[in-house]
PyMOL Python script that loads the backbone (N, CA, C, O; Angstrom):
from pymol import cmd

cmd.read_pdbstr("""\
ATOM      1  N   MET A   1       0.820  -1.204  -0.007  1.00  0.00           N
ATOM      2  CA  MET A   1       0.091   0.002   0.022  1.00  0.00           C
ATOM      3  C   MET A   1       0.925   1.406  -0.035  1.00  0.00           C
ATOM      4  O   MET A   1       1.899   1.621   0.687  1.00  0.00           O
ATOM      5  N   GLY A   2       0.473   2.218  -0.876  1.00  0.00           N
ATOM      6  CA  GLY A   2       1.371   3.373  -0.995  1.00  0.00           C
ATOM      7  C   GLY A   2       0.925   4.447  -0.061  1.00  0.00           C
ATOM      8  O   GLY A   2      -0.134   4.344   0.558  1.00  0.00           O
ATOM      9  N   CYS A   3       1.736   5.499   0.052  1.00  0.00           N
ATOM     10  CA  CYS A   3       1.502   6.631   0.900  1.00  0.00           C
ATOM     11  C   CYS A   3       0.338   7.535   0.417  1.00  0.00           C
ATOM     12  O   CYS A   3       0.064   7.600  -0.782  1.00  0.00           O
ATOM     13  N   SER A   4      -0.251   8.136   1.227  1.00  0.00           N
ATOM     14  CA  SER A   4      -1.351   9.095   0.757  1.00  0.00           C
ATOM     15  C   SER A   4      -0.658  10.341   0.443  1.00  0.00           C
ATOM     16  O   SER A   4       0.491  10.526   0.844  1.00  0.00           O
ATOM     17  N   PRO A   5      -1.332  11.265  -0.296  1.00  0.00           N
ATOM     18  CA  PRO A   5      -0.608  12.545  -0.602  1.00  0.00           C
ATOM     19  C   PRO A   5      -0.237  13.444   0.704  1.00  0.00           C
ATOM     20  O   PRO A   5       0.700  14.242   0.721  1.00  0.00           O
ATOM     21  N   LEU A   6      -1.018  13.219   1.674  1.00  0.00           N
ATOM     22  CA  LEU A   6      -0.900  14.025   2.837  1.00  0.00           C
ATOM     23  C   LEU A   6       0.434  13.441   3.547  1.00  0.00           C
ATOM     24  O   LEU A   6       1.218  14.229   4.075  1.00  0.00           O
ATOM     25  N   GLN A   7       0.663  12.133   3.549  1.00  0.00           N
ATOM     26  CA  GLN A   7       1.887  11.604   4.149  1.00  0.00           C
ATOM     27  C   GLN A   7       3.039  11.927   3.354  1.00  0.00           C
ATOM     28  O   GLN A   7       4.068  12.232   3.957  1.00  0.00           O
ATOM     29  N   ILE A   8       3.033  11.910   2.030  1.00  0.00           N
ATOM     30  CA  ILE A   8       4.023  12.430   1.105  1.00  0.00           C
ATOM     31  C   ILE A   8       4.398  13.711   1.466  1.00  0.00           C
ATOM     32  O   ILE A   8       5.576  13.945   1.739  1.00  0.00           O
ATOM     33  N   HIS A   9       3.434  14.685   1.508  1.00  0.00           N
ATOM     34  CA  HIS A   9       3.715  16.047   1.778  1.00  0.00           C
ATOM     35  C   HIS A   9       4.277  16.199   3.127  1.00  0.00           C
ATOM     36  O   HIS A   9       5.182  17.027   3.226  1.00  0.00           O
ATOM     37  N   THR A  10       3.927  15.572   4.172  1.00  0.00           N
ATOM     38  CA  THR A  10       4.439  15.746   5.391  1.00  0.00           C
ATOM     39  C   THR A  10       5.906  15.268   5.635  1.00  0.00           C
ATOM     40  O   THR A  10       6.705  15.944   6.284  1.00  0.00           O
ATOM     41  N   PHE A  11       6.254  13.884   4.995  1.00  0.00           N
ATOM     42  CA  PHE A  11       7.545  13.554   5.212  1.00  0.00           C
ATOM     43  C   PHE A  11       8.360  13.869   4.075  1.00  0.00           C
ATOM     44  O   PHE A  11       9.582  13.873   4.218  1.00  0.00           O
ATOM     45  N   TRP A  12       7.836  14.136   2.947  1.00  0.00           N
ATOM     46  CA  TRP A  12       8.996  14.477   1.873  1.00  0.00           C
ATOM     47  C   TRP A  12       8.952  15.862   1.278  1.00  0.00           C
ATOM     48  O   TRP A  12       9.970  16.283   0.730  1.00  0.00           O
ATOM     49  N   VAL A  13       7.863  16.611   1.335  1.00  0.00           N
ATOM     50  CA  VAL A  13       7.725  17.882   0.692  1.00  0.00           C
ATOM     51  C   VAL A  13       8.002  18.936   1.725  1.00  0.00           C
ATOM     52  O   VAL A  13       8.774  19.842   1.412  1.00  0.00           O
ATOM     53  N   ASP A  14       7.387  18.918   3.083  1.00  0.00           N
ATOM     54  CA  ASP A  14       7.659  19.804   4.043  1.00  0.00           C
ATOM     55  C   ASP A  14       9.160  19.926   4.401  1.00  0.00           C
ATOM     56  O   ASP A  14       9.683  19.060   5.102  1.00  0.00           O
ATOM     57  N   ALA A  15       9.940  21.097   3.883  1.00  0.00           N
ATOM     58  CA  ALA A  15      11.265  21.044   4.041  1.00  0.00           C
ATOM     59  C   ALA A  15      11.800  20.885   5.363  1.00  0.00           C
ATOM     60  O   ALA A  15      12.890  20.317   5.433  1.00  0.00           O
ATOM     61  N   LYS A  16      11.205  21.305   6.524  1.00  0.00           N
ATOM     62  CA  LYS A  16      11.701  21.142   7.781  1.00  0.00           C
ATOM     63  C   LYS A  16      11.612  19.697   8.211  1.00  0.00           C
ATOM     64  O   LYS A  16      12.570  19.183   8.787  1.00  0.00           O
ATOM     65  N   ASN A  17      10.418  18.962   7.940  1.00  0.00           N
ATOM     66  CA  ASN A  17      10.459  17.556   8.294  1.00  0.00           C
ATOM     67  C   ASN A  17      11.425  16.821   7.493  1.00  0.00           C
ATOM     68  O   ASN A  17      12.178  16.023   8.052  1.00  0.00           O
ATOM     69  N   TYR A  18      11.478  17.018   6.195  1.00  0.00           N
ATOM     70  CA  TYR A  18      12.285  16.180   5.369  1.00  0.00           C
ATOM     71  C   TYR A  18      13.879  16.293   5.763  1.00  0.00           C
ATOM     72  O   TYR A  18      14.626  15.316   5.811  1.00  0.00           O
ATOM     73  N   VAL A  19      14.240  17.536   6.015  1.00  0.00           N
ATOM     74  CA  VAL A  19      15.601  17.688   6.479  1.00  0.00           C
ATOM     75  C   VAL A  19      15.761  17.078   7.781  1.00  0.00           C
ATOM     76  O   VAL A  19      16.623  16.207   7.889  1.00  0.00           O
ATOM     77  N   GLU A  20      15.049  17.407   8.810  1.00  0.00           N
ATOM     78  CA  GLU A  20      15.338  17.204  10.187  1.00  0.00           C
ATOM     79  C   GLU A  20      14.931  15.833  10.586  1.00  0.00           C
ATOM     80  O   GLU A  20      15.429  15.306  11.580  1.00  0.00           O
ATOM     81  N   HIS A  21      13.940  15.164   9.763  1.00  0.00           N
ATOM     82  CA  HIS A  21      13.568  13.790  10.231  1.00  0.00           C
ATOM     83  C   HIS A  21      13.655  12.701   9.290  1.00  0.00           C
ATOM     84  O   HIS A  21      14.277  11.663   9.515  1.00  0.00           O
ATOM     85  N   THR A  22      12.863  13.017   7.970  1.00  0.00           N
ATOM     86  CA  THR A  22      12.990  11.886   7.062  1.00  0.00           C
ATOM     87  C   THR A  22      14.220  11.616   6.439  1.00  0.00           C
ATOM     88  O   THR A  22      14.615  10.462   6.276  1.00  0.00           O
ATOM     89  N   ARG A  23      14.862  12.628   6.072  1.00  0.00           N
ATOM     90  CA  ARG A  23      16.257  12.218   5.384  1.00  0.00           C
ATOM     91  C   ARG A  23      17.247  11.616   6.292  1.00  0.00           C
ATOM     92  O   ARG A  23      17.982  10.664   6.030  1.00  0.00           O
ATOM     93  N   LYS A  24      17.176  12.337   7.478  1.00  0.00           N
ATOM     94  CA  LYS A  24      18.145  11.875   8.475  1.00  0.00           C
ATOM     95  C   LYS A  24      17.761  10.455   8.910  1.00  0.00           C
ATOM     96  O   LYS A  24      18.716   9.694   9.066  1.00  0.00           O
ATOM     97  N   TRP A  25      16.466   9.934   9.146  1.00  0.00           N
ATOM     98  CA  TRP A  25      16.249   8.657   9.468  1.00  0.00           C
ATOM     99  C   TRP A  25      16.644   7.687   8.386  1.00  0.00           C
ATOM    100  O   TRP A  25      17.171   6.620   8.702  1.00  0.00           O
ATOM    101  N   TYR A  26      16.420   7.996   7.130  1.00  0.00           N
ATOM    102  CA  TYR A  26      16.788   7.070   5.974  1.00  0.00           C
ATOM    103  C   TYR A  26      18.185   6.844   5.926  1.00  0.00           C
ATOM    104  O   TYR A  26      18.665   5.719   5.788  1.00  0.00           O
ATOM    105  N   ALA A  27      18.990   8.101   6.059  1.00  0.00           N
ATOM    106  CA  ALA A  27      20.473   8.072   5.943  1.00  0.00           C
ATOM    107  C   ALA A  27      21.000   7.169   7.086  1.00  0.00           C
ATOM    108  O   ALA A  27      21.978   6.448   6.887  1.00  0.00           O
ATOM    109  N   GLU A  28      20.433   7.195   8.150  1.00  0.00           N
ATOM    110  CA  GLU A  28      20.899   6.584   9.260  1.00  0.00           C
ATOM    111  C   GLU A  28      20.577   4.975   9.255  1.00  0.00           C
ATOM    112  O   GLU A  28      21.296   4.155   9.827  1.00  0.00           O
ATOM    113  N   THR A  29      19.443   4.664   8.557  1.00  0.00           N
ATOM    114  CA  THR A  29      18.966   3.300   8.396  1.00  0.00           C
ATOM    115  C   THR A  29      19.432   2.493   7.145  1.00  0.00           C
ATOM    116  O   THR A  29      19.564   1.269   7.165  1.00  0.00           O
ATOM    117  N   ILE A  30      19.626   3.129   6.257  1.00  0.00           N
ATOM    118  CA  ILE A  30      19.899   2.438   4.889  1.00  0.00           C
ATOM    119  C   ILE A  30      21.377   2.380   4.951  1.00  0.00           C
ATOM    120  O   ILE A  30      22.053   3.370   5.230  1.00  0.00           O
ATOM    121  N   PRO A  31      21.958   1.022   4.645  1.00  0.00           N
ATOM    122  CA  PRO A  31      23.504   0.730   4.843  1.00  0.00           C
ATOM    123  C   PRO A  31      24.338   1.503   3.735  1.00  0.00           C
ATOM    124  O   PRO A  31      23.889   1.733   2.612  1.00  0.00           O
ATOM    125  N   PHE A  32      25.518   1.856   4.145  1.00  0.00           N
ATOM    126  CA  PHE A  32      26.474   2.570   3.255  1.00  0.00           C
ATOM    127  C   PHE A  32      26.866   1.624   1.972  1.00  0.00           C
ATOM    128  O   PHE A  32      27.140   0.432   2.110  1.00  0.00           O
ATOM    129  N   PRO A  33      26.860   2.194   0.906  1.00  0.00           N
ATOM    130  CA  PRO A  33      26.898   3.506   0.424  1.00  0.00           C
ATOM    131  C   PRO A  33      25.640   4.107  -0.062  1.00  0.00           C
ATOM    132  O   PRO A  33      25.597   5.234  -0.556  1.00  0.00           O
ATOM    133  N   LEU A  34      24.463   3.220   0.108  1.00  0.00           N
ATOM    134  CA  LEU A  34      23.128   3.586  -0.384  1.00  0.00           C
ATOM    135  C   LEU A  34      22.668   4.761   0.364  1.00  0.00           C
ATOM    136  O   LEU A  34      21.860   5.519  -0.172  1.00  0.00           O
ATOM    137  N   ASN A  35      23.121   4.999   1.603  1.00  0.00           N
ATOM    138  CA  ASN A  35      22.513   6.097   2.327  1.00  0.00           C
ATOM    139  C   ASN A  35      23.034   7.374   1.976  1.00  0.00           C
ATOM    140  O   ASN A  35      22.804   8.305   2.749  1.00  0.00           O
ATOM    141  N   PHE A  36      23.724   7.588   0.900  1.00  0.00           N
ATOM    142  CA  PHE A  36      24.259   8.808   0.454  1.00  0.00           C
ATOM    143  C   PHE A  36      23.346   9.261  -0.689  1.00  0.00           C
ATOM    144  O   PHE A  36      23.199  10.468  -0.881  1.00  0.00           O
ATOM    145  N   PHE A  37      22.728   8.362  -1.454  1.00  0.00           N
ATOM    146  CA  PHE A  37      22.019   8.762  -2.534  1.00  0.00           C
ATOM    147  C   PHE A  37      20.565   8.367  -2.532  1.00  0.00           C
ATOM    148  O   PHE A  37      19.715   9.024  -3.133  1.00  0.00           O
ATOM    149  N   LEU A  38      20.301   7.281  -1.844  1.00  0.00           N
ATOM    150  CA  LEU A  38      18.966   6.637  -1.963  1.00  0.00           C
ATOM    151  C   LEU A  38      17.893   7.694  -1.280  1.00  0.00           C
ATOM    152  O   LEU A  38      16.858   7.880  -1.921  1.00  0.00           O
ATOM    153  N   PRO A  39      18.037   8.310  -0.189  1.00  0.00           N
ATOM    154  CA  PRO A  39      17.028   9.278   0.390  1.00  0.00           C
ATOM    155  C   PRO A  39      16.637  10.414  -0.776  1.00  0.00           C
ATOM    156  O   PRO A  39      15.475  10.747  -1.011  1.00  0.00           O
ATOM    157  N   ASN A  40      17.762  10.927  -1.436  1.00  0.00           N
ATOM    158  CA  ASN A  40      17.479  12.007  -2.362  1.00  0.00           C
ATOM    159  C   ASN A  40      16.675  11.369  -3.568  1.00  0.00           C
ATOM    160  O   ASN A  40      15.807  12.068  -4.091  1.00  0.00           O
ATOM    161  N   CYS A  41      16.885  10.188  -4.008  1.00  0.00           N
ATOM    162  CA  CYS A  41      16.105   9.592  -5.127  1.00  0.00           C
ATOM    163  C   CYS A  41      14.671   9.322  -4.710  1.00  0.00           C
ATOM    164  O   CYS A  41      13.726   9.460  -5.486  1.00  0.00           O
ATOM    165  N   MET A  42      14.548   8.911  -3.385  1.00  0.00           N
ATOM    166  CA  MET A  42      13.066   8.597  -2.905  1.00  0.00           C
ATOM    167  C   MET A  42      12.229   9.967  -2.916  1.00  0.00           C
ATOM    168  O   MET A  42      11.063  10.029  -3.304  1.00  0.00           O
ATOM    169  N   HIS A  43      13.036  11.145  -2.399  1.00  0.00           N
ATOM    170  CA  HIS A  43      12.596  12.432  -2.335  1.00  0.00           C
ATOM    171  C   HIS A  43      11.927  12.844  -3.679  1.00  0.00           C
ATOM    172  O   HIS A  43      10.787  13.281  -3.839  1.00  0.00           O
ATOM    173  N   LYS A  44      12.855  12.614  -4.571  1.00  0.00           N
ATOM    174  CA  LYS A  44      12.436  12.932  -5.927  1.00  0.00           C
ATOM    175  C   LYS A  44      11.195  12.151  -6.580  1.00  0.00           C
ATOM    176  O   LYS A  44      10.377  12.652  -7.353  1.00  0.00           O
ATOM    177  N   GLN A  45      11.212  10.974  -6.170  1.00  0.00           N
ATOM    178  CA  GLN A  45      10.174   9.953  -6.753  1.00  0.00           C
ATOM    179  C   GLN A  45       8.694  10.516  -6.139  1.00  0.00           C
ATOM    180  O   GLN A  45       7.646  10.576  -6.782  1.00  0.00           O
ATOM    181  N   HIS A  46       8.880  10.893  -4.786  1.00  0.00           N
ATOM    182  CA  HIS A  46       7.726  11.338  -4.068  1.00  0.00           C
ATOM    183  C   HIS A  46       7.079  12.641  -4.654  1.00  0.00           C
ATOM    184  O   HIS A  46       5.870  12.819  -4.804  1.00  0.00           O
ATOM    185  N   LEU A  47       8.111  13.547  -4.970  1.00  0.00           N
ATOM    186  CA  LEU A  47       7.789  14.823  -5.490  1.00  0.00           C
ATOM    187  C   LEU A  47       7.010  14.545  -6.868  1.00  0.00           C
ATOM    188  O   LEU A  47       5.925  15.010  -7.216  1.00  0.00           O
ATOM    189  N   GLU A  48       7.762  13.758  -7.484  1.00  0.00           N
ATOM    190  CA  GLU A  48       7.051  13.372  -9.024  1.00  0.00           C
ATOM    191  C   GLU A  48       5.640  12.708  -8.829  1.00  0.00           C
ATOM    192  O   GLU A  48       4.776  12.928  -9.677  1.00  0.00           O
ATOM    193  N   ARG A  49       5.391  11.967  -7.830  1.00  0.00           N
ATOM    194  CA  ARG A  49       4.072  11.327  -7.444  1.00  0.00           C
ATOM    195  C   ARG A  49       3.059  12.455  -7.299  1.00  0.00           C
ATOM    196  O   ARG A  49       1.977  12.472  -7.887  1.00  0.00           O
ATOM    197  N   LEU A  50       3.498  13.391  -6.470  1.00  0.00           N
ATOM    198  CA  LEU A  50       2.532  14.551  -6.116  1.00  0.00           C
ATOM    199  C   LEU A  50       2.292  15.379  -7.356  1.00  0.00           C
ATOM    200  O   LEU A  50       1.167  15.843  -7.539  1.00  0.00           O
ATOM    201  N   GLN A  51       3.283  15.606  -8.238  1.00  0.00           N
ATOM    202  CA  GLN A  51       3.109  16.241  -9.453  1.00  0.00           C
ATOM    203  C   GLN A  51       2.102  15.561 -10.199  1.00  0.00           C
ATOM    204  O   GLN A  51       1.125  16.197 -10.595  1.00  0.00           O
ATOM    205  N   LEU A  52       2.235  14.236 -10.458  1.00  0.00           N
ATOM    206  CA  LEU A  52       1.138  13.561 -11.078  1.00  0.00           C
ATOM    207  C   LEU A  52      -0.292  13.616 -10.614  1.00  0.00           C
ATOM    208  O   LEU A  52      -1.256  13.661 -11.378  1.00  0.00           O
ATOM    209  N   LEU A  53      -0.356  13.607  -9.233  1.00  0.00           N
ATOM    210  CA  LEU A  53      -1.669  13.675  -8.598  1.00  0.00           C
ATOM    211  C   LEU A  53      -2.269  14.998  -8.717  1.00  0.00           C
ATOM    212  O   LEU A  53      -3.472  15.120  -8.948  1.00  0.00           O
ATOM    213  N   TRP A  54      -1.363  16.154  -8.545  1.00  0.00           N
ATOM    214  CA  TRP A  54      -1.904  17.518  -8.437  1.00  0.00           C
ATOM    215  C   TRP A  54      -1.602  18.338  -9.517  1.00  0.00           C
ATOM    216  O   TRP A  54      -1.975  19.510  -9.465  1.00  0.00           O
ATOM    217  N   GLY A  55      -0.925  17.886 -10.594  1.00  0.00           N
ATOM    218  CA  GLY A  55      -0.432  18.697 -11.702  1.00  0.00           C
ATOM    219  C   GLY A  55       0.790  19.574 -11.495  1.00  0.00           C
ATOM    220  O   GLY A  55       1.358  19.684 -10.408  1.00  0.00           O
ATOM    221  N   ASP A  56       1.167  20.208 -12.642  1.00  0.00           N
ATOM    222  CA  ASP A  56       2.484  20.831 -12.730  1.00  0.00           C
ATOM    223  C   ASP A  56       2.691  21.907 -11.536  1.00  0.00           C
ATOM    224  O   ASP A  56       3.727  22.020 -10.880  1.00  0.00           O
ATOM    225  N   GLY A  57       1.597  22.620 -11.388  1.00  0.00           N
ATOM    226  CA  GLY A  57       1.755  23.883 -10.480  1.00  0.00           C
ATOM    227  C   GLY A  57       1.356  23.583  -9.061  1.00  0.00           C
ATOM    228  O   GLY A  57       0.890  24.503  -8.389  1.00  0.00           O
ATOM    229  N   TYR A  58       1.487  22.436  -8.565  1.00  0.00           N
ATOM    230  CA  TYR A  58       1.062  21.964  -7.318  1.00  0.00           C
ATOM    231  C   TYR A  58       2.009  22.744  -6.257  1.00  0.00           C
ATOM    232  O   TYR A  58       1.598  22.964  -5.118  1.00  0.00           O
ATOM    233  N   MET A  59       3.172  23.112  -6.647  1.00  0.00           N
ATOM    234  CA  MET A  59       3.953  23.596  -5.434  1.00  0.00           C
ATOM    235  C   MET A  59       4.064  25.173  -5.507  1.00  0.00           C
ATOM    236  O   MET A  59       4.840  25.765  -4.756  1.00  0.00           O
ATOM    237  N   GLU A  60       3.180  25.925  -6.534  1.00  0.00           N
ATOM    238  CA  GLU A  60       3.155  27.317  -6.585  1.00  0.00           C
ATOM    239  C   GLU A  60       2.668  27.985  -5.302  1.00  0.00           C
ATOM    240  O   GLU A  60       3.114  29.063  -4.911  1.00  0.00           O
ATOM    241  N   ASP A  61       1.689  27.255  -4.643  1.00  0.00           N
ATOM    242  CA  ASP A  61       1.184  27.871  -3.307  1.00  0.00           C
ATOM    243  C   ASP A  61       1.219  26.640  -2.386  1.00  0.00           C
ATOM    244  O   ASP A  61       0.265  25.865  -2.307  1.00  0.00           O
ATOM    245  N   GLU A  62       2.322  26.499  -1.715  1.00  0.00           N
ATOM    246  CA  GLU A  62       2.463  25.287  -0.681  1.00  0.00           C
ATOM    247  C   GLU A  62       1.581  25.303   0.455  1.00  0.00           C
ATOM    248  O   GLU A  62       1.185  24.266   0.988  1.00  0.00           O
ATOM    249  N   GLU A  63       1.253  26.499   0.850  1.00  0.00           N
ATOM    250  CA  GLU A  63       0.227  26.665   1.871  1.00  0.00           C
ATOM    251  C   GLU A  63      -1.219  26.084   1.435  1.00  0.00           C
ATOM    252  O   GLU A  63      -1.790  25.251   2.139  1.00  0.00           O
ATOM    253  N   LYS A  64      -1.734  26.537   0.320  1.00  0.00           N
ATOM    254  CA  LYS A  64      -2.937  26.120  -0.108  1.00  0.00           C
ATOM    255  C   LYS A  64      -2.920  24.717  -0.339  1.00  0.00           C
ATOM    256  O   LYS A  64      -3.889  24.062   0.043  1.00  0.00           O
ATOM    257  N   LEU A  65      -1.848  24.085  -0.978  1.00  0.00           N
ATOM    258  CA  LEU A  65      -1.710  22.681  -1.233  1.00  0.00           C
ATOM    259  C   LEU A  65      -1.956  21.897   0.115  1.00  0.00           C
ATOM    260  O   LEU A  65      -2.758  20.974   0.256  1.00  0.00           O
ATOM    261  N   GLU A  66      -1.114  22.434   1.092  1.00  0.00           N
ATOM    262  CA  GLU A  66      -1.262  21.740   2.442  1.00  0.00           C
ATOM    263  C   GLU A  66      -2.709  21.825   3.000  1.00  0.00           C
ATOM    264  O   GLU A  66      -3.196  20.801   3.477  1.00  0.00           O
ATOM    265  N   LYS A  67      -3.326  22.810   2.977  1.00  0.00           N
ATOM    266  CA  LYS A  67      -4.551  22.997   3.461  1.00  0.00           C
ATOM    267  C   LYS A  67      -5.635  21.905   2.695  1.00  0.00           C
ATOM    268  O   LYS A  67      -6.415  21.157   3.285  1.00  0.00           O
ATOM    269  N   GLU A  68      -5.466  22.025   1.279  1.00  0.00           N
ATOM    270  CA  GLU A  68      -6.332  21.018   0.596  1.00  0.00           C
ATOM    271  C   GLU A  68      -6.023  19.576   0.945  1.00  0.00           C
ATOM    272  O   GLU A  68      -6.908  18.727   1.052  1.00  0.00           O
ATOM    273  N   LEU A  69      -4.781  19.340   1.112  1.00  0.00           N
ATOM    274  CA  LEU A  69      -4.356  17.909   1.718  1.00  0.00           C
ATOM    275  C   LEU A  69      -4.894  17.482   2.901  1.00  0.00           C
ATOM    276  O   LEU A  69      -5.440  16.386   3.025  1.00  0.00           O
ATOM    277  N   TYR A  70      -4.754  18.379   3.879  1.00  0.00           N
ATOM    278  CA  TYR A  70      -5.566  18.236   5.065  1.00  0.00           C
ATOM    279  C   TYR A  70      -7.145  18.017   5.110  1.00  0.00           C
ATOM    280  O   TYR A  70      -7.792  17.172   5.729  1.00  0.00           O
ATOM    281  N   ARG A  71      -7.577  19.073   4.237  1.00  0.00           N
ATOM    282  CA  ARG A  71      -9.067  19.008   4.122  1.00  0.00           C
ATOM    283  C   ARG A  71      -9.512  17.545   3.475  1.00  0.00           C
ATOM    284  O   ARG A  71     -10.505  16.988   3.943  1.00  0.00           O
ATOM    285  N   ASP A  72      -8.858  17.007   2.529  1.00  0.00           N
ATOM    286  CA  ASP A  72      -9.141  15.769   1.839  1.00  0.00           C
ATOM    287  C   ASP A  72      -8.966  14.747   2.858  1.00  0.00           C
ATOM    288  O   ASP A  72      -9.867  13.909   2.912  1.00  0.00           O
ATOM    289  N   ALA A  73      -7.921  14.624   3.745  1.00  0.00           N
ATOM    290  CA  ALA A  73      -7.597  13.664   4.649  1.00  0.00           C
ATOM    291  C   ALA A  73      -8.703  13.702   5.707  1.00  0.00           C
ATOM    292  O   ALA A  73      -9.149  12.637   6.133  1.00  0.00           O
ATOM    293  N   ARG A  74      -9.227  15.026   6.208  1.00  0.00           N
ATOM    294  CA  ARG A  74     -10.185  15.021   7.210  1.00  0.00           C
ATOM    295  C   ARG A  74     -11.572  14.561   6.687  1.00  0.00           C
ATOM    296  O   ARG A  74     -12.354  13.986   7.444  1.00  0.00           O
ATOM    297  N   GLU A  75     -11.878  14.823   5.358  1.00  0.00           N
ATOM    298  CA  GLU A  75     -13.084  14.397   4.686  1.00  0.00           C
ATOM    299  C   GLU A  75     -13.180  12.977   4.695  1.00  0.00           C
ATOM    300  O   GLU A  75     -14.237  12.423   4.995  1.00  0.00           O
ATOM    301  N   CYS A  76     -11.999  12.257   4.340  1.00  0.00           N
ATOM    302  CA  CYS A  76     -11.942  10.791   4.294  1.00  0.00           C
ATOM    303  C   CYS A  76     -12.047  10.149   5.588  1.00  0.00           C
ATOM    304  O   CYS A  76     -12.638   9.078   5.721  1.00  0.00           O
ATOM    305  N   LEU A  77     -11.478  10.786   6.579  1.00  0.00           N
ATOM    306  CA  LEU A  77     -11.540  10.291   7.976  1.00  0.00           C
ATOM    307  C   LEU A  77     -12.960  10.320   8.497  1.00  0.00           C
ATOM    308  O   LEU A  77     -13.412   9.390   9.165  1.00  0.00           O
ATOM    309  N   THR A  78     -13.661  11.403   8.183  1.00  0.00           N
ATOM    310  CA  THR A  78     -15.002  11.676   8.536  1.00  0.00           C
ATOM    311  C   THR A  78     -15.900  10.768   7.966  1.00  0.00           C
ATOM    312  O   THR A  78     -16.818  10.313   8.648  1.00  0.00           O
ATOM    313  N   LEU A  79     -15.712  10.379   6.532  1.00  0.00           N
ATOM    314  CA  LEU A  79     -16.597   9.478   5.968  1.00  0.00           C
ATOM    315  C   LEU A  79     -16.422   7.920   6.577  1.00  0.00           C
ATOM    316  O   LEU A  79     -17.382   7.174   6.769  1.00  0.00           O
ATOM    317  N   LEU A  80     -15.163   7.602   6.819  1.00  0.00           N
ATOM    318  CA  LEU A  80     -14.860   6.415   7.370  1.00  0.00           C
ATOM    319  C   LEU A  80     -15.574   6.185   8.864  1.00  0.00           C
ATOM    320  O   LEU A  80     -16.153   5.159   9.219  1.00  0.00           O
ATOM    321  N   SER A  81     -15.389   7.374   9.630  1.00  0.00           N
ATOM    322  CA  SER A  81     -16.026   7.310  10.832  1.00  0.00           C
ATOM    323  C   SER A  81     -17.537   7.114  10.915  1.00  0.00           C
ATOM    324  O   SER A  81     -18.086   6.419  11.770  1.00  0.00           O
ATOM    325  N   GLN A  82     -18.239   7.877   9.822  1.00  0.00           N
ATOM    326  CA  GLN A  82     -19.540   7.660   9.640  1.00  0.00           C
ATOM    327  C   GLN A  82     -19.986   6.295   9.116  1.00  0.00           C
ATOM    328  O   GLN A  82     -21.086   5.853   9.449  1.00  0.00           O
ATOM    329  N   ARG A  83     -19.248   5.677   8.382  1.00  0.00           N
ATOM    330  CA  ARG A  83     -19.437   4.284   7.928  1.00  0.00           C
ATOM    331  C   ARG A  83     -19.266   3.332   9.044  1.00  0.00           C
ATOM    332  O   ARG A  83     -20.023   2.367   9.152  1.00  0.00           O
ATOM    333  N   LEU A  84     -18.303   3.558   9.883  1.00  0.00           N
ATOM    334  CA  LEU A  84     -18.046   2.672  11.282  1.00  0.00           C
ATOM    335  C   LEU A  84     -19.204   2.826  12.200  1.00  0.00           C
ATOM    336  O   LEU A  84     -19.646   1.845  12.799  1.00  0.00           O
ATOM    337  N   GLY A  85     -19.703   3.982  12.335  1.00  0.00           N
ATOM    338  CA  GLY A  85     -20.688   4.231  13.469  1.00  0.00           C
ATOM    339  C   GLY A  85     -20.243   3.887  14.717  1.00  0.00           C
ATOM    340  O   GLY A  85     -19.234   4.395  15.206  1.00  0.00           O
ATOM    341  N   SER A  86     -21.049   2.899  15.385  1.00  0.00           N
ATOM    342  CA  SER A  86     -20.801   2.540  16.673  1.00  0.00           C
ATOM    343  C   SER A  86     -20.364   1.058  16.724  1.00  0.00           C
ATOM    344  O   SER A  86     -20.324   0.447  17.792  1.00  0.00           O
ATOM    345  N   GLN A  87     -20.009   0.450  15.437  1.00  0.00           N
ATOM    346  CA  GLN A  87     -19.580  -0.717  15.306  1.00  0.00           C
ATOM    347  C   GLN A  87     -18.082  -0.927  15.535  1.00  0.00           C
ATOM    348  O   GLN A  87     -17.281  -0.024  15.293  1.00  0.00           O
ATOM    349  N   LYS A  88     -17.740  -2.016  15.961  1.00  0.00           N
ATOM    350  CA  LYS A  88     -16.224  -2.204  16.148  1.00  0.00           C
ATOM    351  C   LYS A  88     -15.468  -2.349  14.924  1.00  0.00           C
ATOM    352  O   LYS A  88     -14.323  -1.920  14.778  1.00  0.00           O
ATOM    353  N   PHE A  89     -16.129  -2.957  14.059  1.00  0.00           N
ATOM    354  CA  PHE A  89     -15.577  -3.113  12.629  1.00  0.00           C
ATOM    355  C   PHE A  89     -16.372  -2.539  11.424  1.00  0.00           C
ATOM    356  O   PHE A  89     -17.571  -2.326  11.601  1.00  0.00           O
ATOM    357  N   PHE A  90     -15.855  -2.288  10.304  1.00  0.00           N
ATOM    358  CA  PHE A  90     -16.553  -1.651   9.237  1.00  0.00           C
ATOM    359  C   PHE A  90     -17.689  -2.663   8.674  1.00  0.00           C
ATOM    360  O   PHE A  90     -18.720  -2.177   8.209  1.00  0.00           O
ATOM    361  N   PHE A  91     -17.506  -4.052   8.713  1.00  0.00           N
ATOM    362  CA  PHE A  91     -18.476  -4.896   8.279  1.00  0.00           C
ATOM    363  C   PHE A  91     -19.302  -5.824   9.198  1.00  0.00           C
ATOM    364  O   PHE A  91     -19.720  -6.938   8.883  1.00  0.00           O
ATOM    365  N   GLY A  92     -19.481  -5.176  10.425  1.00  0.00           N
ATOM    366  CA  GLY A  92     -20.155  -5.839  11.540  1.00  0.00           C
ATOM    367  C   GLY A  92     -19.203  -5.837  12.732  1.00  0.00           C
ATOM    368  O   GLY A  92     -18.073  -5.349  12.730  1.00  0.00           O
ATOM    369  N   ASP A  93     -19.856  -6.494  13.828  1.00  0.00           N
ATOM    370  CA  ASP A  93     -19.178  -6.650  15.084  1.00  0.00           C
ATOM    371  C   ASP A  93     -18.307  -7.911  15.215  1.00  0.00           C
ATOM    372  O   ASP A  93     -17.522  -8.042  16.154  1.00  0.00           O
ATOM    373  N   SER A  94     -18.465  -8.845  14.243  1.00  0.00           N
ATOM    374  CA  SER A  94     -17.667 -10.032  14.511  1.00  0.00           C
ATOM    375  C   SER A  94     -16.843 -10.282  13.213  1.00  0.00           C
ATOM    376  O   SER A  94     -16.067 -11.235  13.149  1.00  0.00           O
TER     377      SER A  94
END
""", "prot")
cmd.dss("prot")
cmd.show_as("cartoon", "prot")
cmd.util.cbc("prot")
cmd.orient("prot")
């Protein structure tokens, strides 16, 4: 299962998160010498994926993009919550 657009934005596009957490974690986890170039390759792939999903101008207004991503995620979670209702599971309690 792939990452959602919000996860991609949070981990790979948000500059502070990417530099301070995502790239650092991958660089420490991936074995040498892959740790020097693989995180940047992954970063590029995720940016390309967002570009495919949101179009060429997706980064023109990063604040607007982030708001839309959070709105979509919130809408999705609301729909799932409504579907679940008071049941333990989506397709019944057993």
